[in-house]
Each structure stands twice: as structure tokens, then as C-alpha cells.
C-alpha positions in Angstrom: 121.6 113.3 89.4 122.1 114.2 93.1 118.9 113.5 95.1 118.0 114.3 98.7 114.9 113.2 100.5 113.9 115.1 103.6 111.4 113.2 105.7 109.5 113.2 109.0 108.4 109.7 110.1 106.9 109.2 113.6 104.6 106.7 115.2 105.1 103.5 113.2 107.9 104.6 110.8 105.7 104.2 107.7 107.3 107.0 105.7 110.8 105.9 106.7 110.2 102.4 105.2 109.3 103.9 101.9 112.1 106.5 101.7 114.6 103.8 102.7 113.4 101.7 99.7 114.0 104.7 97.5 117.4 105.4 99.0 118.5 101.8 98.5 117.4 101.8 94.8 118.5 105.3 93.8 121.4 106.0 96.3 119.7 109.2 97.5 120.6 111.1 100.5 118.2 110.9 103.4 117.6 113.5 106.1 115.4 112.6 109.1 114.0 116.0 110.0 113.2 114.7 113.5 116.9 114.2 114.3 119.3 115.5 111.6 120.4 119.0 110.6 119.4 120.2 107.1 122.3 120.5 104.7 122.6 123.2 102.0 119.8 122.3 99.6 121.4 124.2 96.7 123.8 121.3 95.9 121.0 118.9 95.1 119.3 118.4 91.7 116.1 116.9 93.0 114.5 117.2 96.5 111.9 114.9 97.9 109.7 115.9 100.9 108.2 112.9 102.6 105.9 112.7 105.6 103.1 110.9 107.2 99.8 112.8 107.2 98.9 114.5 110.4 95.4 116.0 110.7 95.2 116.1 106.9 98.7 117.7 106.3 102.4 117.0 106.0 104.4 117.1 109.3 104.9 120.6 110.7 108.7 120.2 110.4 108.4 119.7 106.6 106.1 122.7 106.3 108.4 124.9 108.5 111.4 123.9 106.4 109.7 124.9 103.2 108.4 128.1 104.7 111.9 129.1 105.9 113.9 128.0 102.9 115.2 130.6 100.6 116.7 128.2 98.0 113.6 126.6 96.4 113.1 128.8 93.5 113.6 126.8 90.3 114.4 123.6 92.4 112.8 120.4 91.2 110.9 118.6 93.9 108.6 115.7 94.5 106.3 114.7 97.4 105.7 111.5 99.2 103.2 110.7 101.9 101.8 107.8 103.9 98.4 107.9 105.5 95.9 105.6 107.1 93.1 106.4 104.8 94.0 107.4 101.2 90.7 108.8 100.1 92.1 112.2 98.9 95.3 113.8 97.8 96.8 115.3 100.9 99.6 117.1 99.0 97.5 120.0 97.7 98.5 122.5 100.4 102.2 121.7 100.3 102.1 121.9 96.5 100.8 125.4 96.7 103.3 126.3 99.4 106.2 125.0 97.2 104.8 126.8 94.1 104.7 130.1 96.0 108.5 129.5 96.7 109.1 129.0 93.0 109.7 125.3 93.2 108.9 123.0 90.3 106.8 120.2 91.7 107.2 117.1 89.5 104.7 114.9 91.2 103.4 113.3 94.3 103.1 109.8 95.6 100.9 108.6 98.4 100.3 105.1 99.9 98.6 103.7 103.0 100.5 103.3 106.2 99.6 101.6 109.5 97.6 104.1 111.6 96.7 103.9 115.3 96.1 107.6 115.9 93.0 108.7 117.8 90.0 106.5 117.3 91.8 104.2 115.0 93.9 103.0 118.0 90.7 102.0 119.9 89.9 99.5 117.1 93.4 98.2 116.7 94.4 100.5 113.9 93.9 100.6 110.1 96.0 99.9 107.1 97.8 97.1 108.9 100.8 95.7 107.1 101.3 98.9 105.1 103.4 100.2 103.6 104.0 96.7 102.1 106.4 95.5 99.5 103.9 96.5 96.7 103.6 100.0 98.1 107.5 100.4 98.2 107.7 99.0 94.6 105.1 101.6 93.5 107.1 104.3 95.1 110.2 103.2 93.2 108.3 103.2 89.9 107.0 106.7 90.8 110.6 108.1 91.3 111.8 106.3 88.2 109.2 108.2 86.1 110.3 111.5 87.8 113.9 111.0 87.1 113.4 110.2 83.4 
């Protein structure tokens, strides 16, 4: 199975840590949307969209990519996010956006990530030491279930 994970990871690199663990385990392709061009998505069997959470949503580069993509109909996808506070599922909006493009969303994974944005920075940040090894292992188990 040919897997590509497209990600946006800024600030502390939380999302990058998780997707690199997945790439190491599953030999996936990784595209950093902050720096790399997007390849033709049609040649991949499974796409992952991964991002930190910014004001309750995935990074705008991920949202823009999905909005502009013409090749998501029937494509199998999964979502991954990191956030300072994990009290809700932040993937709802992007799931609807993908569904409107005809994509088959197989699931979403979320874990905490070190956050110093806004007020959190004034108190030294939250979710220190995240994502940790357990978070990365949970992400690997999540993708194993998706692939089966």
C-alpha cells in the first residue's frame, strides 16, 4: 500500500514528531506543506492529513490543499492532529470538507502537543513533553488499524 502523509507542523514540531514515527514504521512518504511541493495525489492508496490545531482548526495550508484538490473523490484518507488541550475532536470540520470532496475518511487520531501559544506562553506552556513515546506508539497503533 502506497501511503503519503501531508503535514503542517510549526511552533514546536509536535505534529512532525508523530508523522516521522509513522513514516519510520510504515515507510510512508512525508510532505511538509510548509516547505515542499505537493505531488500528484492520484498515485497514492492512502492519504494522511496531519496538523497542529490553530484556533480550533487544522492549519490553513491543509484546508487550502483540500479545497483546491480535484483528486480526492473515492480516495481513502485519515487525519492526525496535535493540540495543547484535547477536550474535543478538532477534526469535525475537515471531515465534512473531505466528505464534500468525495473522500472516504477512515478515521482520525489526536494527541496532545506542547503549546505555548497566546496565554499558554505566559505560564510556560501546557502539555509539556508531548507528544511523548506513548503518544507516538498510539499513533502507530491507530494507523495499523486503518491499514488492516
